C-alpha positions as CSV (number, residue, x, y, z in Angstrom):
1,M,-28.5,51.8,88.4
2,K,-28.7,54.6,85.9
3,A,-24.9,54.8,85.6
4,A,-24.7,51.1,84.8
5,R,-27.4,51.4,82.2
6,K,-25.6,54.4,80.6
7,T,-22.3,52.5,80.5
8,F,-23.9,49.4,78.9
9,S,-25.6,51.7,76.3
10,L,-22.3,53.3,75.4
11,L,-20.5,50.0,75.1
12,L,-23.3,48.7,72.9
13,F,-23.1,51.8,70.7
14,I,-19.4,51.4,70.4
15,V,-19.5,47.7,69.5
16,L,-22.4,48.3,67.0
17,G,-20.5,51.2,65.4
18,A,-17.4,49.1,65.0
19,L,-19.4,46.3,63.5
20,F,-21.3,48.5,61.0
21,G,-18.2,50.4,60.1
22,S,-16.4,47.1,59.4
23,I,-19.3,45.8,57.3
24,I,-19.5,49.1,55.3
25,G,-15.7,49.0,54.7
26,E,-15.9,45.5,53.4
27,I,-18.8,46.4,51.0
28,L,-17.0,49.5,49.8
29,A,-13.8,47.7,49.2
30,G,-15.6,45.0,47.2
31,Y,-17.3,47.5,44.9
32,I,-14.5,50.1,44.5
33,P,-11.0,48.5,44.2
34,S,-9.2,51.8,45.0
35,L,-10.8,51.7,48.5
36,K,-9.2,48.3,49.4
37,V,-7.3,50.0,52.2
38,L,-10.6,50.4,54.1
39,S,-10.9,46.7,54.5
40,S,-7.4,45.8,55.5
41,A,-7.6,44.8,59.1
42,Y,-4.9,44.9,61.8
43,S,-5.0,42.3,64.5
44,I,-4.4,43.1,68.2
45,G,-4.4,40.3,70.7
46,T,-3.1,36.8,71.3
47,R,-2.3,34.5,68.5
48,T,-2.7,31.3,70.6
49,P,-5.1,31.0,73.5
50,F,-3.8,30.8,77.1
51,I,-5.0,27.5,78.6
52,I,-5.2,26.6,82.3
53,D,-5.8,22.8,82.9
54,L,-6.9,22.1,86.4
55,R,-7.7,18.4,85.8
56,V,-11.3,19.0,86.7
57,I,-11.9,22.0,84.4
58,A,-9.9,23.5,81.6
59,L,-10.0,27.3,81.2
60,T,-9.1,28.9,77.9
61,F,-8.5,32.6,77.6
62,G,-7.8,34.5,74.4
63,M,-8.9,37.6,72.6
64,T,-8.2,39.2,69.3
65,I,-9.5,42.5,68.0
66,N,-9.4,43.1,64.2
67,L,-9.4,46.9,63.5
68,N,-9.7,48.6,60.2
69,I,-10.1,52.2,59.3
70,M,-13.9,52.0,58.8
71,S,-14.4,50.3,62.2
72,I,-12.6,53.2,63.8
73,I,-14.7,55.7,62.0
74,G,-17.8,53.7,63.0
75,V,-16.8,53.9,66.6
76,I,-16.2,57.7,66.4
77,V,-19.6,58.2,64.7
78,S,-21.3,56.0,67.3
79,I,-19.8,58.0,70.2
80,I,-20.9,61.3,68.6
81,L,-24.4,59.9,68.1
82,Y,-24.5,58.6,71.7
83,R,-23.5,62.0,73.1
84,K,-26.0,63.8,70.8
85,Y,-29.0,61.7,71.8
Protein backbone atom coordinates (compact mmCIF):
# COMPACT_ATOMS: atom_id res chain seq x y z
CA MET A 1 0.00 0.00 0.00
CA LYS A 2 2.85 2.39 0.78
CA ALA A 3 4.52 1.75 -2.59
CA ALA A 4 1.33 2.63 -4.46
CA ARG A 5 0.98 5.83 -2.44
CA LYS A 6 4.60 6.79 -3.14
CA THR A 7 4.16 6.13 -6.87
CA PHE A 8 0.98 8.21 -6.97
CA SER A 9 2.73 11.04 -5.09
CA LEU A 10 5.66 11.01 -7.51
CA LEU A 11 3.36 11.08 -10.55
CA LEU A 12 1.38 13.93 -9.00
CA PHE A 13 4.59 15.88 -8.36
CA ILE A 14 5.74 15.32 -11.95
CA VAL A 15 2.42 16.44 -13.47
CA LEU A 16 2.23 19.50 -11.23
CA GLY A 17 5.86 20.37 -11.99
CA ALA A 18 5.20 20.18 -15.72
CA LEU A 19 2.04 22.26 -15.35
CA PHE A 20 3.65 24.98 -13.25
CA GLY A 21 6.74 25.03 -15.46
CA SER A 22 4.61 25.48 -18.54
CA ILE A 23 2.60 28.28 -16.92
CA ILE A 24 5.76 30.07 -15.77
CA GLY A 25 7.24 29.71 -19.27
CA GLU A 26 4.14 31.27 -20.83
CA ILE A 27 4.21 34.16 -18.35
CA LEU A 28 7.92 34.83 -18.87
CA ALA A 29 7.56 34.69 -22.66
CA GLY A 30 4.68 37.17 -22.48
CA TYR A 31 6.65 39.74 -20.50
CA ILE A 32 10.12 39.26 -21.98
CA PRO A 33 10.11 38.83 -25.78
CA SER A 34 13.64 37.40 -25.86
CA LEU A 35 12.43 34.42 -23.80
CA LYS A 36 9.88 33.38 -26.44
CA VAL A 37 11.75 30.08 -26.85
CA LEU A 38 10.56 29.06 -23.36
CA SER A 39 6.95 28.88 -24.52
CA SER A 40 7.43 27.13 -27.87
CA ALA A 41 5.85 23.70 -27.42
CA TYR A 42 6.64 20.45 -29.16
CA SER A 43 3.77 17.99 -29.60
CA ILE A 44 4.22 14.27 -29.08
CA GLY A 45 1.32 11.93 -29.74
CA THR A 46 -1.42 11.20 -32.21
CA ARG A 47 -2.88 13.89 -34.43
CA THR A 48 -6.18 12.09 -34.91
CA PRO A 49 -7.80 9.85 -32.32
CA PHE A 50 -8.03 6.09 -32.79
CA ILE A 51 -11.73 5.11 -32.85
CA ILE A 52 -13.17 1.64 -32.30
CA ASP A 53 -16.88 1.40 -33.16
CA LEU A 54 -18.50 -1.73 -31.73
CA ARG A 55 -22.07 -0.74 -32.68
CA VAL A 56 -23.09 -0.72 -29.02
CA ILE A 57 -20.26 1.44 -27.75
CA ALA A 58 -17.66 3.56 -29.48
CA LEU A 59 -14.21 3.86 -27.91
CA THR A 60 -11.94 6.76 -28.74
CA PHE A 61 -8.24 6.69 -27.87
CA GLY A 62 -5.80 9.51 -28.29
CA MET A 63 -3.12 11.34 -26.40
CA THR A 64 -0.96 14.35 -27.08
CA ILE A 65 1.76 15.71 -24.84
CA ASN A 66 2.92 19.28 -25.41
CA LEU A 67 6.43 19.79 -24.05
CA ASN A 68 8.35 23.01 -23.74
CA ILE A 69 11.64 23.82 -22.05
CA MET A 70 10.07 25.19 -18.89
CA SER A 71 7.83 22.14 -18.41
CA ILE A 72 10.90 19.91 -18.58
CA ILE A 73 12.66 22.13 -16.03
CA GLY A 74 9.54 21.97 -13.86
CA VAL A 75 9.57 18.16 -13.99
CA ILE A 76 13.26 18.08 -12.99
CA VAL A 77 12.68 20.49 -10.09
CA SER A 78 9.65 18.51 -8.91
CA ILE A 79 11.62 15.25 -8.90
CA ILE A 80 14.42 16.92 -6.91
CA LEU A 81 11.89 18.31 -4.42
CA TYR A 82 10.19 14.90 -4.14
CA ARG A 83 13.44 13.15 -3.35
CA LYS A 84 14.48 15.85 -0.87
CA TYR A 85 11.26 15.68 1.14
